[in-house]
PAZAPA-4460 file (N, C-alpha, C; in steps of 0.05 Angstrom, whole numbers, plus 32768, in hexadecimal, padded with zeros to 4 digits):
% residues 65
    n_x    n_y    n_z   ca_x   ca_y   ca_z    c_x    c_y    c_z   seq   type   mol
   88EF   8783   8759   88DF   8773   876C   88ED   8770   8787     1      M     A
   8907   876E   8787   8915   8769   879F   891A   8781   87B0     2      A     A
   890F   8798   87A9   8915   87B1   87B8   8906   87B3   87D2     3      D     A
   88F0   87A4   87D6   88E1   87A5   87EE   88CE   87BD   87EF     4      G     A
   88CB   87CC   87DA   88B9   87E3   87D9   889C   87DA   87D6     5      G     A
   888A   87EE   87D4   886E   87E8   87D1   8869   87D6   87B8     6      P     A
   8859   87C2   87BC   8853   87B0   87A6   8866   8798   87A4     7      G     A
   887B   8799   87B4   888E   8782   87B3   8882   876B   87C4     8      S     A
   888C   8753   87C0   8881   873C   87CE   8885   873F   87EC     9      W     A
   8898   874E   87F5   889D   8750   8812   8887   8761   8820    10      Q     A
   887A   8773   8811   8866   8785   881D   884A   877A   881A    11      S     A
   8846   8764   880C   882B   8759   8808   8822   8749   881F    12      R     A
   8808   874B   8825   87FC   873B   883B   87F0   8721   8832    13      K     A
   87E8   871F   8818   87DE   8706   880E   87E7   8702   87F1    14      S     A
   87E5   86EA   87E7   87EE   86E3   87CD   87D9   86D4   87BE    15      F     A
   87D3   86DD   87A5   87C2   86CD   8794   87D3   86B9   8785    16      S     A
   87C7   86A4   877B   87D6   8690   876B   87E5   869D   8754    17      P     A
   87D8   86AF   8745   87E5   86BB   872E   87FC   86CD   8737    18      L     A
   87F8   86DD   874C   880D   86EF   8756   8825   86DE   875F    19      R     A
   8820   86C8   876C   8835   86B6   8775   8845   86AC   875E    20      T     A
   8838   86A4   8748   8845   869A   8731   8857   86AF   8724    21      L     A
   884C   86C7   8722   885C   86DE   8717   8874   86E3   8729    22      V     A
   8871   86E3   8743   8888   86E8   8755   889D   86D2   8752    23      D     A
   8894   86B9   8750   88A7   86A3   874D   88B6   86A5   8733    24      L     A
   88A9   86AC   871D   88B6   86B0   8703   88CA   86C7   8705    25      R     A
   88C4   86DC   8714   88D6   86F2   8717   88EF   86EA   8727    26      T     A
   88EB   86DA   873C   8902   86CF   874B   8914   86BE   8739    27      L     A
   8908   86AE   8727   8918   869E   8714   8928   86B1   8702    28      V     A
   891C   86C5   86F8   892A   86D8   86E6   8941   86E6   86F4    29      E     A
   893E   86EB   870E   8952   86F9   871E   8968   86E5   8728    30      E     A
   8964   86CB   8722   8977   86B7   872A   8975   86AF   8747    31      G     A
   895E   86B5   8754   895A   86AE   8770   8949   8695   8774    32      L     A
   8940   8688   875F   8931   866F   8761   8936   865F   8747    33      A     A
   8933   8645   874A   8935   8633   8733   891B   8624   872F    34      W     A
   8911   8623   8717   88FA   8612   8712   8903   85F5   8712    35      P     A
   88F5   85E4   8720   88FC   85C7   8722   88EC   85B7   870D    36      L     A
   88F6   85A0   8704   88E7   8590   86F2   88CE   8585   8700    37      P     A
   88B8   8582   86F1   889F   8579   86FE   88A1   855C   8707    38      P     A
   8893   8556   871D   8891   853B   8727   887E   852C   8716    39      N     A
   8882   8512   8712   886F   8501   8704   8858   84FB   8717    40      R     A
   8840   8501   870D   8828   84FC   871E   8814   84EB   870E    41      T     A
   8802   84DF   871D   87ED   84CF   8710   87D5   84DF   8709    42      L     A
   87D3   84F7   8713   87BC   8508   870D   87BE   8514   86F1    43      Q     A
   87A7   8518   86E4   87A8   8524   86CA   87AD   8542   86CB    44      P     A
   87B4   854E   86B5   87B8   856B   86B4   87D5   8573   86B5    45      G     A
   87D9   858C   86B4   87F3   8597   86B5   8800   8594   86D0    46      R     A
   8819   858B   86D1   8826   8588   86EB   882D   85A3   86F8    47      P     A
   882E   85A4   8712   8835   85BC   8720   8852   85C2   871C    48      R     A
   8859   85DC   871A   8875   85E4   8717   887F   85EA   8733    49      Q     A
   8895   85DD   873A   88A2   85E1   8754   88BA   85F3   8750    50      L     A
   88C1   8602   8765   88D8   8614   8764   88E9   860F   877D    51      Y     A
   8903   8614   877A   8915   8613   8791   8923   862E   8793    52      R     A
   8920   863A   87AB   892D   8654   87B0   894B   864F   87B4    53      L     A
   895B   8661   87AA   8978   865F   87AD   897F   8670   87C6    54      I     A
   8980   8662   87DD   8983   866F   87F7   899D   867E   87F9    55      V     A
   89B2   8673   87ED   89CC   8681   87EF   89CB   869D   87E3    56      E     A
   89BD   86A0   87CD   89BB   86BA   87C0   89A8   86CC   87D0    57      K     A
   8993   86C1   87DC   8981   86D1   87EC   8990   86DB   8805    58      L     A
   89A1   86CA   8811   89B0   86D3   8829   89C3   86E9   8822    59      D     A
   89D1   86E7   880B   89E4   86FC   8803   89D5   8716   87FD    60      K     A
   89BE   8714   87F1   89AE   872C   87EA   89A5   873A   8804    61      D     A
   899C   872A   8817   8992   8735   8831   89A9   8741   8841    62      A     A
   89C1   8736   883F   89D8   8740   884E   89E2   875A   8842    63      A     A
   89DD   875E   8828   89E6   8776   881B   89D5   878F   8821    64      G     A
   89BE   878B   882D   89AC   87A2   8832   89B0   87AE   884D    65      K     A
***
């Protein structure tokens, strides 16, 4: 996913909710993002999953190209 080739997140013009979820899970698997614990909300249903990008690793990866 991180190669920037056709079909990578860098070449896409728009994102569907499902594609975004898949991309975030891939970033977690590659160690470039962390899933955060859900916030407590008053609304019913499943809480949204938040993610934090690991900027230091992204900077190192970009510098290596």
